[in-house]
DSSP file (Angstrom, degrees, kcal/mol; ACC not computed):
  #  RESIDUE AA STRUCTURE BP1 BP2  ACC     N-H-->O    O-->H-N    N-H-->O    O-->H-N    TCO  KAPPA ALPHA  PHI   PSI    X-CA   Y-CA   Z-CA
    1    1 A M              0   0    0      0, 0.0     2,-0.1     0, 0.0     0, 0.0   0.000 360.0 360.0 360.0 149.6    0.2   -9.6   55.9
    2    2 A S    >>  -     0   0    0      1,-0.1     4,-1.5     4,-0.0     3,-0.8  -0.424 360.0-113.5 -84.6 162.6    1.4  -13.0   54.9
    3    3 A K  H 3> S+     0   0    0      1,-0.2     4,-1.8     2,-0.2    -1,-0.1   0.825 114.4  64.0 -62.9 -31.5    4.4  -13.6   52.7
    4    4 A K  H 34 S+     0   0    0      1,-0.2    -1,-0.2     2,-0.2     0, 0.0   0.822 105.9  43.9 -63.1 -30.9    2.1  -15.0   50.0
    5    5 A L  H <> S+     0   0    0     -3,-0.8     4,-1.4     2,-0.2    -1,-0.2   0.825 109.0  56.3 -83.2 -33.8    0.5  -11.6   49.6
    6    6 A W  H  X S+     0   0    0     -4,-1.5     4,-2.9     1,-0.2     5,-0.3   0.873  98.1  61.6 -67.0 -38.0    3.7   -9.6   49.7
    7    7 A I  H  X S+     0   0    0     -4,-1.8     4,-2.2     1,-0.2    -1,-0.2   0.927 107.0  42.2 -60.2 -48.8    5.4  -11.4   46.8
    8    8 A P  H  > S+     0   0    0      0, 0.0     4,-2.3     0, 0.0    -1,-0.2   0.898 115.4  50.9 -65.3 -37.7    2.7  -10.5   44.1
    9    9 A I  H  X S+     0   0    0     -4,-1.4     4,-2.2     2,-0.2    -2,-0.2   0.942 113.2  44.0 -64.6 -47.7    2.5   -6.9   45.4
   10   10 A V  H  X S+     0   0    0     -4,-2.9     4,-2.5     1,-0.2    -1,-0.2   0.893 112.3  54.0 -64.3 -39.7    6.3   -6.4   45.3
   11   11 A S  H  X S+     0   0    0     -4,-2.2     4,-2.2    -5,-0.3    -2,-0.2   0.916 109.6  47.0 -61.4 -44.4    6.5   -8.1   41.9
   12   12 A V  H  X S+     0   0    0     -4,-2.3     4,-2.5     2,-0.2    -1,-0.2   0.907 112.4  49.9 -64.8 -42.6    3.9   -5.7   40.4
   13   13 A L  H  X S+     0   0    0     -4,-2.2     4,-2.4     2,-0.2    -2,-0.2   0.897 111.3  48.4 -63.7 -40.5    5.6   -2.7   41.9
   14   14 A V  H  X S+     0   0    0     -4,-2.5     4,-2.2     2,-0.2    -1,-0.2   0.900 111.7  50.6 -65.9 -40.4    9.0   -3.8   40.5
   15   15 A L  H  X S+     0   0    0     -4,-2.2     4,-2.4     2,-0.2    -2,-0.2   0.925 111.6  47.2 -62.9 -45.9    7.4   -4.4   37.1
   16   16 A I  H  X S+     0   0    0     -4,-2.5     4,-2.5     1,-0.2     5,-0.2   0.922 113.0  48.7 -62.5 -45.4    5.8   -0.9   37.1
   17   17 A A  H  X S+     0   0    0     -4,-2.4     4,-2.3     1,-0.2    -1,-0.2   0.887 111.3  51.0 -62.9 -38.6    9.0    0.8   38.1
   18   18 A G  H  X S+     0   0    0     -4,-2.2     4,-2.4     2,-0.2    -2,-0.2   0.909 110.9  47.2 -65.4 -43.6   10.9   -1.1   35.4
   19   19 A I  H  X S+     0   0    0     -4,-2.4     4,-2.4     2,-0.2    -2,-0.2   0.928 113.0  48.9 -63.6 -45.5    8.5   -0.1   32.7
   20   20 A Y  H  X S+     0   0    0     -4,-2.5     4,-1.9     1,-0.2    -2,-0.2   0.910 112.1  48.6 -62.2 -42.9    8.6    3.5   33.8
   21   21 A T  H  X S+     0   0    0     -4,-2.3     4,-2.1     1,-0.2    -1,-0.2   0.908 110.6  51.4 -63.3 -42.3   12.4    3.5   33.9
   22   22 A F  H  X S+     0   0    0     -4,-2.4     4,-2.7     1,-0.2    -2,-0.2   0.916 110.0  49.1 -60.4 -44.1   12.5    2.0   30.4
   23   23 A L  H  < S+     0   0    0     -4,-2.4    -1,-0.2     1,-0.2    -2,-0.2   0.824 110.1  51.7 -68.2 -30.8   10.1    4.6   29.0
   24   24 A K  H  < S+     0   0    0     -4,-1.9    -1,-0.2    -5,-0.2    -2,-0.2   0.887 115.7  41.1 -69.3 -38.7   12.3    7.4   30.6
   25   25 A L  H  < S+     0   0    0     -4,-2.1    -2,-0.2     1,-0.2    -1,-0.2   0.842 131.0  25.9 -77.2 -34.5   15.4    6.0   29.0
   26   26 A Y  S  < S-     0   0    0     -4,-2.7    -1,-0.2    -5,-0.2    -2,-0.1  -0.639  83.0-166.9-129.9  72.4   13.8    5.2   25.6
   27   27 A P        -     0   0    0      0, 0.0    23,-0.1     0, 0.0    -3,-0.1  -0.311  19.8-139.4 -65.4 143.8   10.8    7.6   25.2
   28   28 A P  S    S+     0   0    0      0, 0.0    22,-2.7     0, 0.0     2,-0.5   0.748  81.0  86.8 -75.5 -23.4    8.4    6.7   22.4
   29   29 A L  E     -A   49   0A   0     20,-0.2     2,-0.4    21,-0.1    20,-0.2  -0.683  61.9-174.4 -82.0 123.3    8.0   10.4   21.3
   30   30 A E  E     -A   48   0A   0     18,-2.7    18,-2.2    -2,-0.5     2,-0.3  -0.913  13.2-142.1-119.4 143.8   10.7   11.3   18.8
   31   31 A T  E     +A   47   0A   0     -2,-0.4    16,-0.3    16,-0.2    82,-0.1  -0.737  26.8 156.2-104.5 156.0   11.4   14.7   17.3
   32   32 A G  E     +     0   0A   0     14,-2.6    -1,-0.1     1,-0.5    15,-0.1   0.135  51.7  38.5-136.1-105.8   12.5   15.4   13.8
   33   33 A T  E     -     0   0A   0     12,-0.1    13,-4.0    14,-0.1    -1,-0.5  -0.286  56.6-173.1 -60.0 136.4   12.1   18.7   11.8
   34   34 A I  E     +A   45   0A   0     11,-0.2     2,-0.3    -3,-0.1    11,-0.2  -0.987  12.2 163.6-133.1 124.9   12.5   21.9   13.7
   35   35 A A  E     +A   44   0A   0      9,-2.3     9,-2.7    -2,-0.4     2,-0.3  -0.971   8.4 179.4-139.3 152.8   11.8   25.3   12.0
   36   36 A S  E     -A   43   0A   0     -2,-0.3     7,-0.2     7,-0.2     2,-0.1  -0.955  29.7-107.2-146.1 165.7   11.2   28.8   13.2
   37   37 A N    >   -     0   0    0      5,-1.7     3,-1.1    -2,-0.3     5,-0.1  -0.339  50.3 -93.3 -81.9 176.8   10.4   32.3   12.1
   38   38 A L  T 3  S+     0   0    0      1,-0.3    -1,-0.1     2,-0.1    -2,-0.0   0.862 125.0  45.3 -65.3 -37.7   13.2   35.0   12.2
   39   39 A D  T 3  S-     0   0    0      1,-0.0    -1,-0.3   101,-0.0     0, 0.0   0.400 106.6-125.9 -89.0   6.1   12.3   36.4   15.6
   40   40 A Q  S <  S+     0   0    0     -3,-1.1   101,-3.0     2,-0.2    -2,-0.1   0.782  77.6 118.7  57.6  33.4   11.9   32.9   17.1
   41   41 A T  S    S+     0   0    0     99,-0.2    96,-2.7     1,-0.2     2,-0.4   0.435  71.2  52.3-100.6  -3.1    8.4   33.5   18.4
   42   42 A L  E     + B   0 136A   0     94,-0.2    -5,-1.7    -5,-0.1     2,-0.4  -0.988  68.4 174.8-134.9 122.6    7.0   30.8   16.2
   43   43 A Y  E     -AB  36 135A   0     92,-2.5    92,-2.5    -2,-0.4     2,-0.5  -0.959  18.6-159.2-129.0 147.1    8.3   27.2   16.1
   44   44 A L  E     -AB  35 134A   0     -9,-2.7    -9,-2.3    -2,-0.4     2,-0.5  -0.997  10.7-170.2-121.6 125.6    7.3   24.0   14.5
   45   45 A V  E     -AB  34 133A   0     88,-2.8    88,-2.8    -2,-0.5     2,-0.3  -0.960  16.9-140.0-118.8 114.1    8.6   20.8   16.0
   46   46 A G  E     - B   0 132A   0    -13,-4.0   -14,-2.6    -2,-0.5     2,-0.3  -0.564  28.3-178.1 -71.1 131.4    8.1   17.6   14.0
   47   47 A V  E     +AB  31 131A   0     84,-2.8    84,-1.1    -2,-0.3     2,-0.3  -0.914   8.6 169.3-130.3 157.0    7.1   14.7   16.3
   48   48 A G  E     -A   30   0A   0    -18,-2.2   -18,-2.7    -2,-0.3     2,-0.5  -0.948  31.7-106.8-157.5 176.9    6.4   11.0   15.8
   49   49 A N  E     +A   29   0A   0     58,-0.4    61,-1.5    -2,-0.3    60,-0.9  -0.943  25.7 169.9-120.9 116.4    5.9    7.8   17.6
   50   50 A R        +     0   0    0    -22,-2.7   -21,-0.1    -2,-0.5    -1,-0.1   0.259  56.8  98.7-102.3  10.1    8.4    5.0   17.6
   51   51 A G  S    S-     0   0    0    -23,-0.4    58,-0.5     2,-0.2    60,-0.1  -0.057  84.4-107.7 -87.6-170.1    6.6    3.1   20.3
   52   52 A L  S    S+     0   0    0     56,-0.1     2,-0.2     2,-0.1    56,-0.1   0.582  96.2  34.3 -96.9 -14.4    4.1    0.1   20.2
   53   53 A G  S    S-     0   0    0      1,-0.1    -2,-0.2    54,-0.1    56,-0.1  -0.696  95.6 -74.6-129.6-177.7    1.0    2.0   21.1
   54   54 A T        -     0   0    0     -2,-0.2    97,-0.6    54,-0.1     2,-0.5  -0.376  37.0-134.1 -79.9 160.5   -0.5    5.5   20.4
   55   55 A I  E     -EF 106 150B   0     51,-2.1    51,-2.8    95,-0.1     2,-0.6  -0.964   9.6-153.9-115.9 130.3    0.6    8.7   22.1
   56   56 A Q  E     -EF 105 149B   0     93,-2.4    93,-2.5    -2,-0.5     2,-0.2  -0.920  15.8-137.7-103.8 116.6   -1.9   11.2   23.4
   57   57 A L  E     + F   0 148B   0     47,-1.3    91,-0.3    -2,-0.6    47,-0.2  -0.523  26.4 173.7 -71.5 140.0   -0.7   14.8   23.6
   58   58 A V  E     -     0   0B   0     89,-2.9     2,-0.3     1,-0.4    90,-0.2   0.771  53.4 -15.0-115.0 -49.5   -1.6   16.5   26.8
   59   59 A N  E     - F   0 147B   0     88,-1.5    88,-3.3    42,-0.1     2,-0.4  -0.994  45.3-151.1-159.9 153.5    0.0   19.9   27.0
   60   60 A V  E     + F   0 146B   0     -2,-0.3     2,-0.3    86,-0.2    86,-0.2  -0.999  17.3 174.0-132.2 131.9    2.7   22.1   25.6
   61   61 A T  E     - F   0 145B   0     84,-2.1    84,-3.2    -2,-0.4     2,-0.3  -0.866  17.9-139.7-125.7 165.4    4.6   24.9   27.4
   62   62 A V  E  >  -GF  66 144B   0      4,-2.7     4,-2.7    -2,-0.3    82,-0.2  -0.895  59.9 -17.5-125.9 157.4    7.5   27.0   26.3
   63   63 A N  T  4 S+     0   0    0     80,-2.3     2,-1.2    -2,-0.3    -2,-0.1  -0.265 132.8   0.2  52.4-123.7   10.7   28.2   28.0
   64   64 A V  T  4 S-     0   0    0      1,-0.1    -1,-0.2    81,-0.0    -2,-0.1  -0.601 128.0 -60.8 -98.7  74.8   10.2   27.9   31.8
   65   65 A E  T  4 S+     0   0    0     -2,-1.2     2,-0.3     1,-0.2    -2,-0.2   0.785  87.7 156.8  58.6  33.0    6.7   26.5   31.9
   66   66 A E  B  <  -G   62   0B   0     -4,-2.7    -4,-2.7     1,-0.0    -1,-0.2  -0.685  46.1-120.9 -85.9 141.3    5.1   29.4   30.1
   67   67 A T        -     0   0    0     -2,-0.3    -6,-0.2    -6,-0.2    -1,-0.0  -0.718  33.1-127.4 -78.7 124.3    1.8   28.9   28.4
   68   68 A P        -     0   0    0      0, 0.0    69,-0.2     0, 0.0     3,-0.1  -0.265  15.4-115.7 -69.9 160.8    2.3   29.8   24.7
   69   69 A T  S    S+     0   0    0     67,-1.4     2,-0.3     1,-0.3    68,-0.2   0.883  98.5   0.8 -60.1 -38.4    0.0   32.2   22.9
   70   70 A E  E     -C  136   0A   0     66,-1.8    66,-2.6     2,-0.0     2,-0.4  -0.992  60.2-172.8-152.7 144.6   -1.1   29.3   20.7
   71   71 A A  E     +C  135   0A   0     -2,-0.3    30,-0.6    64,-0.2     2,-0.3  -0.965  18.5 159.1-141.0 123.5   -0.3   25.6   20.3
   72   72 A K  E     -CD 134 100A   0     62,-2.4    62,-2.8    -2,-0.4     2,-0.4  -0.861  30.4-130.9-135.2 168.2   -1.6   23.5   17.4
   73   73 A V  E     -CD 133  99A   0     26,-2.4    26,-2.4    -2,-0.3     2,-0.4  -0.992  12.5-152.2-127.2 127.0   -0.7   20.3   15.7
   74   74 A Q  E     -CD 132  98A   0     58,-3.0    58,-2.3    -2,-0.4     2,-0.5  -0.816   6.2-164.6 -92.9 135.2   -0.4   19.8   11.9
   75   75 A T  E     +CD 131  97A   0     22,-2.9    22,-2.6    -2,-0.4     2,-0.3  -0.979  24.3 158.3-119.4 116.9   -1.1   16.4   10.5
   76   76 A C  E     -C  130   0A   0     54,-2.4    54,-2.8    -2,-0.5     2,-0.3  -0.841  45.0-101.8-131.9 164.6    0.2   16.0    7.0
   77   77 A D  E >>  -C  129   0A   0     -2,-0.3     4,-2.2    52,-0.2     3,-0.6  -0.657  39.1-116.7 -83.7 153.4    1.2   13.3    4.6
   78   78 A A  T 34 S+     0   0    0     50,-3.0    48,-0.1    47,-0.5    51,-0.1   0.712 111.9  57.0 -67.7 -20.8    5.0   13.0    4.3
   79   79 A L  T 34 S+     0   0    0     46,-0.3    -1,-0.2    49,-0.2    47,-0.1   0.855 110.8  42.4 -76.1 -34.8    5.0   14.0    0.6
   80   80 A T  T <4 S-     0   0    0     -3,-0.6    -2,-0.2    46,-0.1    -1,-0.1   0.933  95.0-167.4 -77.4 -48.1    3.3   17.3    1.3
   81   81 A G     <  -     0   0    0     -4,-2.2    -4,-0.2     2,-0.0    15,-0.1  -0.124  25.9 -49.0  83.5 176.7    5.2   18.3    4.4
   82   82 A F        -     0   0    0     -6,-0.1     2,-0.4    -4,-0.1    12,-0.0  -0.324  38.4-143.7 -83.7 163.2    4.7   21.0    7.0
   83   83 A T        -     0   0    0      2,-0.1     2,-1.0    -2,-0.1    10,-0.1  -0.998  12.9-139.4-126.0 127.2    3.9   24.7    6.6
   84   84 A L        +     0   0    0     -2,-0.4     2,-0.3   -48,-0.1   -40,-0.1  -0.755  53.4 126.2 -86.8 102.7    5.4   27.2    9.1
   85   85 A T        -     0   0    0     -2,-1.0    -2,-0.1     1,-0.1     3,-0.1  -0.990  55.0-152.7-153.4 153.9    2.5   29.6    9.6
   86   86 A D  S    S+     0   0    0     -2,-0.3     2,-0.7     1,-0.1    -1,-0.1   0.326  85.2  79.3-108.5   4.9    0.5   31.2   12.4
   87   87 A D    >   -     0   0    0      1,-0.1     3,-1.2     2,-0.0    -1,-0.1  -0.896  57.0-177.5-112.7  99.5   -2.5   31.7   10.2
   88   88 A Y  T 3  S+     0   0    0     -2,-0.7    -1,-0.1     1,-0.3    10,-0.1   0.407  74.9  67.2 -81.9   3.3   -4.3   28.3    9.9
   89   89 A R  T 3  S+     0   0    0      3,-0.0    -1,-0.3     4,-0.0    -2,-0.0   0.448  79.4 107.6 -97.7  -1.1   -6.9   29.6    7.5
   90   90 A T  S X  S-     0   0    0     -3,-1.2     3,-0.8     1,-0.1    -5,-0.0  -0.264  78.1-123.1 -77.1 162.3   -4.4   30.2    4.7
   91   91 A E  G >  S+     0   0    0      1,-0.2     3,-1.6     2,-0.1     4,-0.1   0.627  97.8  87.3 -74.0 -14.5   -4.1   28.2    1.5
   92   92 A E  G 3   +     0   0    0      1,-0.3    -1,-0.2     2,-0.1    -4,-0.1   0.716  66.2  79.4 -58.9 -22.5   -0.5   27.6    2.4
   93   93 A L  G X  S-     0   0    0     -3,-0.8     3,-2.6     1,-0.1    -1,-0.3   0.563  86.2-146.0 -72.4  -5.3   -1.3   24.6    4.5
   94   94 A N  T <   -     0   0    0     -3,-1.6    -2,-0.1     1,-0.3    -1,-0.1   0.802  69.1 -48.6  50.6  36.8   -1.6   22.4    1.4
   95   95 A G  T 3  S+     0   0    0      1,-0.3    -1,-0.3    -4,-0.1     2,-0.2   0.505  95.3 148.6  84.7   2.7   -4.3   20.2    2.9
   96   96 A C    <   -     0   0    0     -3,-2.6     2,-0.4   -15,-0.1    -1,-0.3  -0.480  48.5-122.1 -68.0 139.7   -2.6   19.6    6.2
   97   97 A G  E     -D   75   0A   0    -22,-2.6   -22,-2.9    -2,-0.2     2,-0.5  -0.682  23.2-160.1 -82.6 136.9   -5.0   19.1    9.0
   98   98 A V  E     +D   74   0A   0     -2,-0.4     2,-0.3   -24,-0.2   -24,-0.2  -0.979  20.6 163.0-120.7 123.9   -4.6   21.5   11.9
   99   99 A R  E     -D   73   0A   0    -26,-2.4   -26,-2.4    -2,-0.5     2,-0.1  -0.883  42.4 -86.7-136.0 165.1   -6.1   20.6   15.3
  100  100 A D  E >   -D   72   0A   0     -2,-0.3     3,-1.6   -28,-0.2     4,-0.2  -0.404  45.9-111.1 -68.4 151.4   -5.9   21.4   18.9
  101  101 A L  G >  S+     0   0    0    -30,-0.6     3,-1.6     1,-0.3   -44,-0.3   0.878 114.6  51.2 -52.0 -48.7   -3.3   19.6   20.9
  102  102 A K  G 3  S+     0   0    0      1,-0.3    -1,-0.3   -44,-0.1    -2,-0.0   0.586 102.0  63.0 -73.5  -8.7   -5.7   17.5   22.9
  103  103 A D  G <  S+     0   0    0     -3,-1.6     2,-0.5   -47,-0.0    -1,-0.3   0.390  88.4  90.0 -92.5   3.0   -7.5   16.3   19.8
  104  104 A V    <   -     0   0    0     -3,-1.6   -47,-1.3    -4,-0.2     2,-0.5  -0.869  49.9-174.0-110.6 131.5   -4.5   14.6   18.4
  105  105 A V  E     -E   56   0B   0     -2,-0.5     2,-0.6   -49,-0.2   -49,-0.2  -0.991  23.4-138.3-117.1 122.6   -3.4   11.0   18.9
  106  106 A I  E     -E   55   0B   0    -51,-2.8   -51,-2.1    -2,-0.5   -58,-0.1  -0.719  21.5-133.9 -86.6 118.6   -0.1   10.2   17.3
  107  107 A K    >   -     0   0    0     -2,-0.6     3,-0.6   -53,-0.2   -58,-0.4  -0.275  22.7-102.0 -70.0 153.9   -0.2    6.8   15.6
  108  108 A K  T 3  S+     0   0    0      1,-0.2   -58,-0.2   -56,-0.1    -1,-0.1  -0.369 103.1  40.6 -70.0 156.4    2.5    4.2   16.1
  109  109 A G  T 3  S+     0   0    0    -60,-0.9    -1,-0.2   -58,-0.5   -59,-0.2   0.702  79.2 113.8  79.3  20.5    5.0    3.8   13.3
  110  110 A T    <   +     0   0    0    -61,-1.5    21,-0.2    -3,-0.6   -60,-0.2  -0.044  35.4 153.8-113.3  30.8    5.3    7.5   12.6
  111  111 A S     >  -     0   0    0    -62,-0.6     4,-2.2   -63,-0.3     3,-0.2  -0.387  45.1-138.8 -59.9 128.3    8.9    7.9   13.7
  112  112 A P  H  > S+     0   0    0      0, 0.0     4,-2.9     0, 0.0     5,-0.2   0.873 104.3  56.0 -56.8 -37.3   10.6   10.9   12.0
  113  113 A A  H  > S+     0   0    0      1,-0.2     4,-2.0     2,-0.2     5,-0.1   0.906 108.2  47.7 -61.8 -41.0   13.8    8.9   11.5
  114  114 A K  H  > S+     0   0    0     -3,-0.2     4,-2.0     2,-0.2    -1,-0.2   0.898 112.9  48.4 -65.8 -41.5   11.8    6.2    9.7
  115  115 A T  H  X S+     0   0    0     -4,-2.2     4,-2.1     2,-0.2    -2,-0.2   0.907 110.1  51.0 -66.9 -42.5   10.1    8.7    7.5
  116  116 A F  H  X S+     0   0    0     -4,-2.9     4,-2.4     1,-0.2    -1,-0.2   0.907 109.7  51.3 -59.9 -41.6   13.4   10.4    6.6
  117  117 A A  H  X S+     0   0    0     -4,-2.0     4,-2.0     1,-0.2    -1,-0.2   0.895 108.6  50.6 -63.2 -40.1   14.8    7.0    5.7
  118  118 A K  H  X>S+     0   0    0     -4,-2.0     5,-2.3     2,-0.2     4,-1.1   0.873 108.9  52.4 -66.1 -36.0   11.8    6.4    3.4
  119  119 A H  H ><5S+     0   0    0     -4,-2.1     3,-0.5     2,-0.2    -2,-0.2   0.939 109.7  48.7 -61.1 -46.4   12.3    9.8    1.8
  120  120 A D  H 3<5S+     0   0    0     -4,-2.4    -2,-0.2     1,-0.2    -1,-0.2   0.863 113.9  46.0 -61.9 -37.0   16.0    8.9    1.1
  121  121 A E  H 3<5S-     0   0    0     -4,-2.0    -1,-0.2    -5,-0.2    -2,-0.2   0.640 110.2-122.8 -80.5 -15.1   15.0    5.5   -0.4
  122  122 A G  T <<5S+     0   0    0     -4,-1.1    -3,-0.2    -3,-0.5    -4,-0.1   0.730  82.1 112.8  79.1  22.5   12.2    7.1   -2.5
  123  123 A T      < +     0   0    0     -5,-2.3    -4,-0.2    -6,-0.2     2,-0.1   0.322  36.3 122.0-109.7   6.5    9.5    4.9   -0.9
  124  124 A V        -     0   0    0     -6,-0.9     2,-0.2    -9,-0.1    -9,-0.0  -0.444  40.1-173.9 -72.0 144.1    7.5    7.5    1.0
  125  125 A T    >   -     0   0    0     -2,-0.1     3,-1.3     1,-0.0   -47,-0.5  -0.768  42.6 -97.6-130.4 174.7    3.8    7.8    0.1
  126  126 A K  T 3  S+     0   0    0      1,-0.2   -46,-0.1    -2,-0.2    -2,-0.0   0.689 118.9  66.1 -67.2 -17.6    0.8    9.9    0.9
  127  127 A E  T 3  S+     0   0    0    -50,-0.1     2,-0.7     2,-0.1    -1,-0.2   0.649  77.8  95.9 -78.2 -15.0   -0.2    7.3    3.5
  128  128 A D    <   -     0   0    0     -3,-1.3   -50,-3.0   -13,-0.0     2,-0.3  -0.683  69.7-151.5 -79.4 113.9    2.9    8.1    5.6
  129  129 A L  E     - C   0  77A   0     -2,-0.7     2,-0.3   -52,-0.2   -52,-0.2  -0.613  13.3-169.1 -89.4 145.1    1.7   10.6    8.2
  130  130 A I  E     - C   0  76A   0    -54,-2.8   -54,-2.4    -2,-0.3     2,-0.4  -0.971   7.6-151.9-128.3 149.2    3.8   13.3    9.9
  131  131 A Y  E     -BC  47  75A   0    -84,-1.1   -84,-2.8    -2,-0.3     2,-0.4  -0.952   8.5-171.2-122.5 138.5    2.9   15.4   12.9
  132  132 A G  E     -BC  46  74A   0    -58,-2.3   -58,-3.0    -2,-0.4     2,-0.6  -0.972  14.6-148.0-134.6 121.5    4.2   18.9   13.7
  133  133 A V  E     -BC  45  73A   0    -88,-2.8   -88,-2.8    -2,-0.4     2,-0.5  -0.770  18.6-163.5 -85.4 119.9    3.6   20.8   17.0
  134  134 A T  E     -BC  44  72A   0    -62,-2.8   -62,-2.4    -2,-0.6     2,-0.4  -0.922   7.8-175.9-107.9 125.5    3.4   24.5   16.2
  135  135 A V  E     -BC  43  71A   0    -92,-2.5   -92,-2.5    -2,-0.5     2,-0.4  -0.961   7.5-166.8-123.2 140.4    3.8   27.0   19.1
  136  136 A K  E     +BC  42  70A   0    -66,-2.6   -66,-1.8    -2,-0.4   -67,-1.4  -0.971  12.5 173.2-124.0 139.3    3.5   30.7   19.0
  137  137 A N        -     0   0    0    -96,-2.7     4,-0.1    -2,-0.4    -2,-0.0  -0.965  39.8-126.9-143.5 156.9    4.6   33.0   21.8
  138  138 A D  S    S+     0   0    0     -2,-0.3    -1,-0.1     2,-0.1   -97,-0.1   0.849  98.9  45.7 -72.7 -34.5    5.0   36.7   22.4
  139  139 A L  S    S-     0   0    0      1,-0.1    -2,-0.1   -98,-0.1  -100,-0.0  -0.716 108.5 -78.0-105.7 158.2    8.6   36.4   23.5
  140  140 A P        -     0   0    0      0, 0.0     2,-0.5     0, 0.0   -99,-0.2  -0.207  47.9-125.8 -55.2 145.5   11.4   34.3   21.8
  141  141 A I        +     0   0    0   -101,-3.0     3,-0.1     1,-0.1   -99,-0.1  -0.824  33.7 168.3-100.5 128.1   11.1   30.6   22.4
  142  142 A Q  S    S+     0   0    0     -2,-0.5    19,-3.1     1,-0.3     2,-0.3   0.722  70.9  19.5-104.6 -34.2   14.2   28.6   23.8
  143  143 A T  E     - H   0 160B   0     17,-0.2   -80,-2.3    19,-0.1     2,-0.5  -0.988  57.6-152.8-137.7 148.4   12.5   25.3   24.7
  144  144 A V  E     -FH  62 159B   0     15,-2.1    15,-3.0    -2,-0.3     2,-0.6  -0.990  15.2-159.9-117.7 123.4    9.3   23.5   23.8
  145  145 A N  E     -FH  61 158B   0    -84,-3.2   -84,-2.1    -2,-0.5     2,-0.6  -0.913   6.0-166.3-109.1 114.1    8.1   21.2   26.5
  146  146 A I  E     -FH  60 157B   0     11,-3.3    11,-2.8    -2,-0.6     2,-0.4  -0.892   1.6-164.1-107.7 118.5    5.7   18.5   25.3
  147  147 A E  E     +FH  59 156B   0    -88,-3.3   -89,-2.9    -2,-0.6   -88,-1.5  -0.847  22.1 158.5 -99.6 136.3    3.7   16.5   27.8
  148  148 A Y  E     -FH  57 155B   0      7,-2.4     7,-3.2    -2,-0.4     2,-0.4  -0.942  34.9-122.8-150.2 168.9    2.0   13.3   26.6
  149  149 A R  E     -FH  56 154B   0    -93,-2.5   -93,-2.4    -2,-0.3     2,-0.4  -0.964  17.1-174.2-121.1 137.4    0.6   10.0   27.8
  150  150 A Y  E >  S-FH  55 153B   0      3,-2.0     3,-1.9    -2,-0.4   -95,-0.1  -0.972  82.7 -16.5-131.9 115.2    1.8    6.6   26.5
  151  151 A F  T 3  S-     0   0    0    -97,-0.6    -1,-0.1    -2,-0.4   -96,-0.1   0.846 129.3 -56.8  53.0  35.9   -0.3    3.6   27.8
  152  152 A G  T 3  S+     0   0    0      1,-0.2    -1,-0.3   -96,-0.0    -3,-0.0   0.401 110.3 127.0  81.1  -2.9   -1.7    6.0   30.4
  153  153 A I  E <   -H  150   0B   0     -3,-1.9    -3,-2.0     1,-0.0     2,-0.3  -0.774  61.2-127.3 -91.7 124.1    1.8    6.8   31.7
  154  154 A P  E     +H  149   0B   0      0, 0.0     2,-0.3     0, 0.0    -5,-0.2  -0.550  38.3 168.6 -73.9 128.9    2.6   10.6   31.8
  155  155 A L  E     -H  148   0B   0     -7,-3.2    -7,-2.4    -2,-0.3     2,-0.3  -0.847  19.9-148.0-133.6 169.8    5.8   11.5   30.1
  156  156 A R  E     -H  147   0B   0     -2,-0.3     2,-0.5    -9,-0.2    -9,-0.2  -1.000   4.2-161.9-145.6 138.4    7.5   14.7   28.9
  157  157 A K  E     -H  146   0B   0    -11,-2.8   -11,-3.3    -2,-0.3     2,-0.6  -0.989   9.2-159.9-121.3 124.2    9.8   15.6   26.1
  158  158 A V  E     -H  145   0B   0     -2,-0.5     2,-0.7   -13,-0.2   -13,-0.2  -0.920   5.1-161.2-105.9 122.4   11.9   18.8   26.3
  159  159 A V  E     -H  144   0B   0    -15,-3.0   -15,-2.1    -2,-0.6     2,-0.4  -0.906   7.3-150.1-107.6 112.8   13.1   20.2   23.0
  160  160 A E  E     -H  143   0B   0     -2,-0.7     2,-0.3   -17,-0.2   -17,-0.2  -0.681  15.4-155.6 -81.5 130.7   16.0   22.6   23.2
  161  161 A L              0   0    0    -19,-3.1  -118,-0.0    -2,-0.4    -2,-0.0  -0.826 360.0 360.0-110.9 147.7   16.0   25.2   20.4
  162  162 A D              0   0    0     -2,-0.3    -1,-0.1   -19,-0.0   -20,-0.1   0.450 360.0 360.0 -83.6 360.0   18.9   27.1   19.0
């Protein structure tokens, strides 16, 4: 191959590696609220997007790559908030939408830190969306592992639970 062909190929590879490294250091998926039941077999992890594009959730595992009994995503307005429940047919959900993981796209500008700040300022509205990943497992949960795609790039967020 000629030198003229190598320069663009190497440049593209360096650019891709740089973007991937940047996303590993500054992931767009951010966590916020974390709640559980008493026996720690049910967790809700508030998530949001501080990136420039949407996030597509792909998969959730718990502990050491175990498939949870159930994994759902609540989409609520920030004024209503989440409900910690494993029965999605109850009236408790206060109008929050509950969907399967792969059916949810997390919109940009939904960072939990940004939403908390708006709560503190008193400027939060029903248009401010919040997302919560709810996982249920037979055994107590120590970690929630969220796999997602951002601009087609596979990424992972591991949430350590107390």
